[in-house]
C-alpha positions in Angstrom: 95.3 61.6 27.6 95.5 63.8 30.7 92.6 66.5 30.3 93.0 68.1 33.8 93.4 71.6 33.6 96.7 73.2 34.9 96.9 74.5 38.5 96.5 78.4 38.2 99.7 80.0 39.1 99.9 81.5 42.6 99.4 85.2 42.9 102.3 87.1 43.8 102.3 88.4 47.4 100.9 91.9 47.9 103.4 94.4 49.4 102.0 96.3 52.4 101.9 99.8 51.6 104.3 102.1 53.2 103.5 103.5 56.6 103.7 107.1 55.6 104.7 107.8 52.0 104.6 111.4 52.3 107.2 113.8 53.5 106.3 116.1 56.4 106.2 119.2 54.1 103.8 117.1 51.7 101.7 116.3 55.0 101.5 119.9 56.0 100.8 120.8 52.3 97.8 118.4 52.5 96.6 119.4 55.9 96.2 123.1 54.3 94.7 121.8 51.0 91.3 123.8 51.7 93.1 127.0 52.7 92.7 129.9 50.1 96.2 131.1 50.9 99.3 130.0 48.7 101.3 127.1 49.8 104.3 127.3 52.0 106.5 126.7 49.4 106.1 129.9 47.9 107.5 131.7 50.8 110.5 133.9 50.3 111.6 134.1 53.7 111.2 138.0 53.9 110.3 138.0 57.7 107.3 140.0 57.4 105.1 137.6 59.2 107.4 137.5 62.3 108.2 141.1 62.2 104.2 141.8 62.2 103.4 139.1 64.8 102.9 140.7 68.4 103.6 137.4 70.1 106.9 136.7 68.2 108.1 140.3 68.4 107.6 140.3 72.1 109.9 137.2 72.5 107.1 134.8 73.6 107.7 132.3 70.8 110.7 129.9 70.8 110.5 129.8 66.8 109.2 132.7 64.7 106.4 132.0 61.9 109.2 132.6 59.5 111.5 130.1 61.0 108.7 127.4 61.3 107.8 127.6 57.7 111.8 127.2 56.9 112.0 124.1 59.4 108.9 122.6 57.8 110.4 123.0 54.5 113.6 121.4 55.5 112.1 118.5 57.0 112.6 119.1 60.7 109.5 117.5 61.8 110.4 116.8 65.6 111.7 120.5 65.9 108.4 121.8 64.6 106.1 119.6 66.5 107.9 120.4 69.9 107.8 124.3 69.2 105.3 126.5 71.0 105.0 128.8 68.2 101.5 127.7 66.9 100.3 127.3 70.4 101.1 130.9 71.4 99.4 132.2 68.2 96.9 135.0 69.0 94.9 134.5 65.8 95.2 138.0 65.0 95.7 137.3 61.2 98.1 140.2 60.7 100.8 137.8 59.3 98.1 136.4 56.8 97.1 139.9 55.8 100.6 141.3 55.5 102.3 138.3 53.7 103.5 139.5 50.4 103.2 136.0 49.0 99.6 135.6 50.2 100.5 132.7 52.3 97.6 131.9 55.0 100.1 131.7 57.7 97.3 131.8 60.7 95.8 128.8 59.0 99.0 127.0 59.1 99.2 127.7 62.8 95.8 126.2 63.2 96.7 123.5 61.0 100.0 122.6 63.1 97.7 122.5 66.2 95.4 120.1 64.6 98.5 118.0 63.3 100.2 117.7 66.9 96.7 116.7 68.5 96.0 114.2 65.9 99.5 112.5 66.1 99.8 113.0 69.9 103.1 114.6 69.3 102.8 118.0 71.0 105.0 119.4 73.8 103.6 117.9 77.0 105.0 121.0 79.0 102.5 123.3 77.3 99.0 123.9 78.4 97.8 124.3 74.9 97.8 120.5 73.6 96.3 119.3 76.9 93.6 121.9 76.9 92.9 121.3 73.1 92.7 117.8 73.4 90.3 118.0 76.7 88.0 120.4 74.9 87.7 118.1 71.9 86.9 115.1 74.1 84.5 117.0 76.0 82.3 118.4 73.2 82.3 114.8 71.5 80.6 113.6 74.8 78.2 116.5 75.2 78.5 118.8 72.1 78.9 121.8 74.5 81.7 123.5 76.3 81.6 122.8 80.1 83.9 125.3 81.9 84.6 123.3 85.0 86.0 120.3 83.0 88.1 122.9 81.0 89.6 124.6 84.2 91.3 121.2 85.3 93.5 121.5 82.2 95.3 124.6 83.5 94.2 125.2 87.0 97.0 123.2 88.6 99.6 125.2 86.7 98.6 128.1 89.1 99.8 128.8 92.6 97.6 128.3 95.5 96.2 131.9 96.0 95.4 131.9 92.3 93.4 128.4 92.7 91.4 129.7 95.5 90.4 132.8 93.6 89.5 130.7 90.6 87.4 128.6 93.0 85.6 131.4 94.7 84.7 132.7 91.2 83.3 129.5 90.1 81.3 129.2 93.1 79.9 132.7 92.7 78.9 131.9 89.1 77.2 128.7 90.3 75.0 130.6 92.8 74.0 132.9 90.2 72.9 130.4 87.9 75.7 131.3 85.4 77.6 128.0 85.8 75.8 124.8 85.5 76.6 121.9 87.8 76.1 119.4 85.2 77.1 119.7 81.4 74.1 119.8 79.1 73.9 117.6 75.7 72.7 118.8 72.4 70.2 117.2 70.3 71.5 114.9 67.4 74.8 114.2 69.3 75.9 111.3 67.0 75.6 113.6 64.0 77.7 116.1 65.7 80.2 113.4 66.5 80.7 112.4 63.1 81.5 116.0 61.7 84.0 116.5 64.4 85.7 113.2 63.6 86.3 114.4 60.2 88.2 117.2 61.5 90.1 115.7 64.4 89.9 112.0 64.7 89.8 111.7 68.4 86.5 109.6 68.6 88.3 106.4 69.7 89.9 108.4 72.7 86.6 109.5 74.3 
């Protein structure tokens, strides 16, 4: 009599999770989960945010805040991420204060900045994404802002006279001791890095 125990059945293969199970509008909603304002799906497209925005009404934004919200809800991810709207935001919070649906639109602008830096999907023709990434990498190294490094993010977009003027100003500041030659480092820098990486995960790009 064969008393050998039967071979256990092979376990079914584990399917890999989808790369991104969330839609674009769900990603943005998750990005703003800590905001006290109502989610963007409560927007009634009244246009108060665009009319009250000094930058949008001045014609500097390629898409108004109202239109950005509409594009997010419609799933036009690429068009949203390539827009200059959130990089041109003046952070005046008039849109947030005056929104009749209590949407924190200013926080949405900050959230879109973080998202484009996170995904490396920003418009490379704009100064904002490069400046922001340079700033984050710099504070991950030292914990402090250091103007000579930041200046390289935008200085070469100027003409020669403006560059010379900036260099002269920096020289005067250094001679007066207002601009250090080398960046200082904060204490407990590793603790600081861990906090920053929870907000903008750029630690592997230092």
